[in-house]
VONU-642921 format. One line per 8 residues: number of its first residue (from 1); their letters; for each residue z, x, y of C-alpha. Coordinates in Angstrom, 3 decimals, m for minus. Each point is the difference from the previous one (the first is absolute). Layout:
<pts>
NUM) a) Z,X,Y; ...
</pts>
This chain:
<pts>
1) xxxxxxxx) m31.045,150.115,m34.157; 3.540,m1.334,m0.839; 1.837,m3.208,0.954; 3.662,m1.044,m0.584; 0.454,m3.656,0.000; 3.024,m2.208,m0.134; 0.262,m2.201,m3.062; m1.182,m3.505,0.332
9) xxxxxxxx) m1.665,0.668,3.305; 2.946,m1.519,1.886; 1.105,m2.431,m2.601; 3.250,1.864,m0.577; 3.308,m1.618,0.855; 1.074,3.130,1.863; m1.293,1.576,3.225; m0.987,3.603,m0.475
17) xxxxxxxx) m1.419,2.827,2.034; m1.817,2.944,m1.526; 0.791,3.285,1.651; m0.620,3.811,m0.389; m2.813,m0.209,m2.421; m0.815,3.577,m1.347; m2.550,1.129,m2.534; 0.166,3.433,m1.623
25) xxxxxxxx) m2.618,2.479,1.346; m0.610,1.575,m3.262; m0.709,m1.176,m3.625; 2.222,1.619,m2.710; m1.519,1.889,m2.968; 0.444,m3.132,m2.119; m2.070,m1.995,2.552; 2.895,m2.003,1.501
33) xxxxxxxx) 0.634,m0.669,3.628; 2.872,m2.053,1.620; 0.163,m2.540,2.842; 3.458,m0.712,1.586; 0.984,m2.882,2.172; 3.219,m1.345,1.565; 0.378,m3.789,m0.392; 2.302,m1.554,2.546
41) xxxxxxxx) 1.603,m3.350,m0.698; 0.340,m1.887,3.337; 2.077,m2.864,m1.475; 3.726,m0.473,m0.611; m0.466,m0.374,m3.751; m1.198,2.499,m2.724; m3.487,m0.714,m1.382; m2.395,1.541,m2.485
49) xxxxxxxx) m3.223,1.189,1.303; m3.108,1.210,m1.890; m1.812,2.916,1.690; m3.632,0.059,m0.894; m2.325,2.938,0.442; m3.787,m0.574,0.090; m2.956,2.404,0.197; m3.695,m0.264,0.617
57) xxxxxxxx) m2.558,2.209,m1.548; m2.146,1.915,2.489; m3.668,0.494,m0.984; 0.358,m1.956,m3.231; m3.061,0.062,m2.275; 0.398,m3.726,m0.208; m0.842,m0.391,3.592; 0.670,m3.375,1.494
65) xxxxxxxx) 1.141,m1.406,m3.453; 2.998,2.346,0.106; 3.323,m1.620,0.397; 1.036,0.065,3.760; 3.709,0.613,m0.883; 1.528,1.033,m3.302; 3.729,m0.162,m0.841; 1.095,3.600,m0.991
73) xxxxxxxx) 3.754,m0.260,0.109; 2.906,m2.328,0.654; 3.779,0.106,m0.016; 2.611,m2.810,0.170; 3.060,0.914,2.093; 3.245,m1.697,0.972; 0.490,0.393,3.782; 3.599,m0.481,1.178
81) xxxxxxxx) 0.564,m2.405,2.908; m0.779,1.347,3.503; m0.782,3.411,m1.705; m2.881,2.128,m1.314; m1.071,1.342,m3.347; m2.493,2.867,m0.753; m2.737,m0.526,m2.510; m1.968,2.899,m1.609
89) xxxxxxx) m3.206,m0.969,m1.700; m1.609,2.558,m2.408; m3.704,m0.301,m0.656; m2.037,1.801,m2.600; m3.583,0.876,1.154; m2.794,m0.868,m2.338; m2.556,2.675,0.556
</pts>
C-alpha cells in the first residue's frame, strides 16, 4: 500500500492540491519503479512543497510491531503561483 502526503500535514504556507497520481505498473530490471504526481499551487505566490511517498509492508514478518507507514521517497519542488509542477519519485525495491 502506498500513500503520498503533503509536507507538514497542512503546516505549509501554500495551499496545494495533489492531482493525477500515477504509479508504474512494472518494476524495471534494476528493481526501480516510479510514482508521478501533479502538485497544483492554489495561491498567488510561488511556494516550495515537499512531496512525501510512504509505503506499508503487507504480511510483514514483524506482525503488529512493523511500522504502519515508512517514508520511501521525497522531493522538494518549487511550484509557481497559480500553476502546477510535476514530481517524479523513483523508488528502489528492497527484495
